C-alpha positions in Angstrom: 118.5 -61.0 -76.3 117.3 -59.0 -78.8 120.9 -57.9 -81.1 121.9 -54.7 -81.4 123.7 -53.2 -85.0 127.8 -54.1 -83.9 129.0 -50.7 -84.9 126.6 -48.8 -82.9 127.8 -46.1 -80.3 125.2 -46.0 -77.3 123.7 -43.3 -76.8 123.9 -40.5 -74.2 120.5 -41.0 -72.0 118.5 -38.2 -72.1 117.2 -35.7 -69.1 113.6 -37.9 -68.4 116.0 -41.2 -68.9 118.5 -40.1 -66.3 116.3 -38.7 -64.1 113.6 -42.1 -64.3 117.4 -43.9 -63.6 117.8 -41.6 -60.2 114.3 -42.7 -59.3 115.0 -46.4 -59.4 118.2 -46.6 -58.1 116.8 -44.0 -54.9 113.7 -46.3 -54.5 116.2 -49.2 -54.7 118.8 -47.9 -52.0 115.7 -47.0 -49.7 114.2 -50.5 -49.8 117.9 -52.4 -49.0 118.2 -49.7 -46.1 115.0 -51.1 -44.6 115.5 -54.7 -45.6 118.8 -54.6 -43.5 117.1 -52.5 -40.6 113.6 -54.6 -40.3 114.7 -57.8 -42.5 112.9 -58.1 -46.0 109.6 -60.1 -44.4 109.0 -57.5 -42.1 109.6 -54.3 -44.7 106.1 -53.3 -47.0 106.2 -51.8 -49.7 104.2 -48.8 -47.8 107.1 -48.5 -46.0 109.4 -48.8 -48.7 107.5 -45.6 -50.7 107.0 -43.5 -47.5 110.7 -43.4 -47.1 111.2 -42.4 -50.3 108.5 -40.2 -50.6 107.2 -41.3 -53.6 103.6 -42.6 -54.6 103.0 -46.7 -54.6 102.4 -45.7 -58.6 105.8 -44.9 -58.8 107.2 -47.8 -56.9 105.2 -50.5 -58.8 106.0 -48.3 -62.3 109.8 -49.2 -61.6 109.6 -52.4 -59.6 107.2 -55.7 -59.5 107.7 -56.3 -56.3 109.5 -54.9 -53.0 112.2 -57.5 -53.9 113.0 -56.5 -57.1 113.4 -53.0 -55.9 116.1 -54.6 -53.5 117.4 -56.4 -56.7 118.5 -53.6 -59.0 122.3 -54.7 -59.0 121.3 -57.9 -60.5 119.1 -55.8 -63.5 122.9 -53.8 -64.0 124.5 -57.2 -64.5 122.3 -58.0 -66.8 122.7 -54.8 -68.5 126.4 -55.2 -68.7 126.2 -58.7 -69.7 123.9 -57.7 -72.8 126.7 -54.7 -73.3 129.2 -57.1 -73.3 127.6 -59.2 -75.7 126.6 -57.4 -78.1 130.4 -56.7 -78.1 131.6 -60.0 -78.3 133.3 -62.2 -80.8 132.0 -65.1 -83.2 133.2 -67.7 -81.0 131.7 -70.7 -79.4 128.8 -69.7 -77.0 130.9 -71.1 -74.5 133.9 -69.2 -75.3 131.6 -66.5 -75.5 130.0 -66.7 -72.8 133.3 -67.2 -70.3 135.0 -63.7 -72.4 131.6 -61.9 -71.5 130.9 -63.0 -67.8 135.0 -62.6 -67.3 134.8 -58.9 -68.1 131.5 -58.2 -66.3 132.9 -59.8 -63.0 135.9 -58.2 -63.4 134.1 -54.8 -62.5 133.5 -55.8 -58.9 137.3 -56.5 -58.2 137.8 -57.4 -54.6 134.4 -55.4 -53.5 136.2 -52.0 -53.2 133.4 -50.3 -56.2 130.0 -49.0 -55.6 128.4 -51.8 -57.9 130.6 -54.5 -55.5 129.4 -53.2 -52.3 125.7 -53.4 -53.8 125.9 -56.9 -54.7 127.5 -57.9 -51.1 124.7 -56.2 -49.4 122.3 -58.2 -51.0 124.0 -61.1 -51.1 124.1 -61.0 -47.5 120.2 -60.4 -47.5 119.4 -63.3 -49.2 121.0 -65.5 -46.8 118.0 -64.4 -44.4 115.3 -64.1 -46.7 113.6 -67.1 -49.0 112.0 -64.5 -50.8 114.7 -62.8 -52.1 116.9 -65.5 -52.8 114.2 -67.0 -54.8 113.4 -63.7 -56.8 117.2 -63.8 -57.4 116.5 -67.2 -58.8 114.3 -66.0 -61.3 116.1 -63.5 -62.7 118.8 -65.9 -63.5 115.9 -68.1 -64.9 115.3 -65.2 -67.4 119.0 -64.6 -67.8 119.1 -68.2 -69.1 116.5 -68.3 -71.1 117.4 -64.7 -73.1 120.6 -66.2 -73.5 119.5 -69.3 -75.0 117.4 -67.1 -77.4 120.3 -64.9 -78.5 122.8 -67.8 -79.7 119.7 -70.3 -80.6 119.0 -67.3 -83.0 122.2 -67.0 -84.6 122.2 -70.0 -87.0 120.1 -72.9 -88.0 118.5 -75.2 -84.9 119.7 -78.6 -84.7 119.4 -80.5 -81.4 123.3 -80.9 -81.6 123.3 -77.1 -81.6 120.4 -76.9 -79.1 122.6 -79.1 -76.5 125.8 -77.2 -76.9 124.1 -73.8 -76.2 122.4 -74.9 -73.2 125.4 -76.5 -72.1 127.2 -73.4 -72.6 124.3 -71.2 -70.6 124.3 -73.6 -68.0 127.6 -74.3 -67.2 128.7 -70.7 -67.3 125.2 -69.7 -64.7 126.6 -72.1 -62.3 130.1 -70.9 -62.7 129.1 -67.5 -62.0 126.9 -68.6 -59.1 129.6 -70.4 -57.3 131.7 -67.4 -58.0 129.6 -65.0 -56.5 129.6 -67.1 -53.3 133.4 -67.7 -52.6 133.6 -63.9 -53.4 131.1 -62.9 -50.8 132.8 -65.4 -48.3 135.8 -64.5 -48.5 135.0 -60.7 -48.4 133.3 -61.2 -44.9 135.9 -63.0 -43.9 138.7 -60.1 -44.3 140.5 -61.6 -47.4 138.9 -60.8 -50.7 139.9 -61.8 -53.8 139.2 -60.6 -57.2 136.0 -61.8 -58.8 137.3 -62.6 -62.4 140.2 -64.4 -60.9 137.6 -66.3 -59.0 135.4 -66.9 -62.1 138.6 -68.5 -64.0 139.2 -70.9 -60.7 135.4 -72.2 -61.5 135.7 -72.7 -64.8 139.3 -74.4 -64.3 138.0 -76.5 -61.7 134.9 -77.7 -63.8 137.8 -78.5 -66.8 136.9 -75.3 -68.8 140.2 -73.6 -70.1 138.8 -69.4 -70.8 140.0 -69.0 -74.6 140.5 -72.4 -75.3 136.6 -73.3 -76.3 136.1 -71.2 -79.6 
């Protein structure tokens, strides 16, 4: 993850960027609808572009695969992660990631918001689609690599430092995966729980106390 200037305020997207974002969001919404209706394996890119009323060229300008189109919320998760990461402190990688993931997950709350609902829909589809599940794992792997590069770029390399960073990245990523699994299950059983609070519980179960690892 590249580093932004610490004091730089985010610029407001121009008209072209907003239109591009709306197109991406519309295509993603159509992909989700078709996947829910027909299943991921029985939906083609042609089906998606026909209903979204865009060309295949426009589709592939935004997404590499049909599965990628459904995972826009995962890309949004990564964008939020980067935003909070660049606003973060100079604590240890573990402490920083605990705080950053907690702030991102706080936006999902108990599943009531638009982003939370989108994530719940995607996770429901993943349960029945190996291809979509695999695509999500690829995004997780890419995120882990970007985080690793981000933290290792901050100081001189040593074997001990790389060990520390890799453990921080992998441990918190596992906590996020478990958090979202339990959060999804509780929501579906009509006993919703706050995502950030579940994340803290996941960390505590691994012997990690948020805020005490700086």
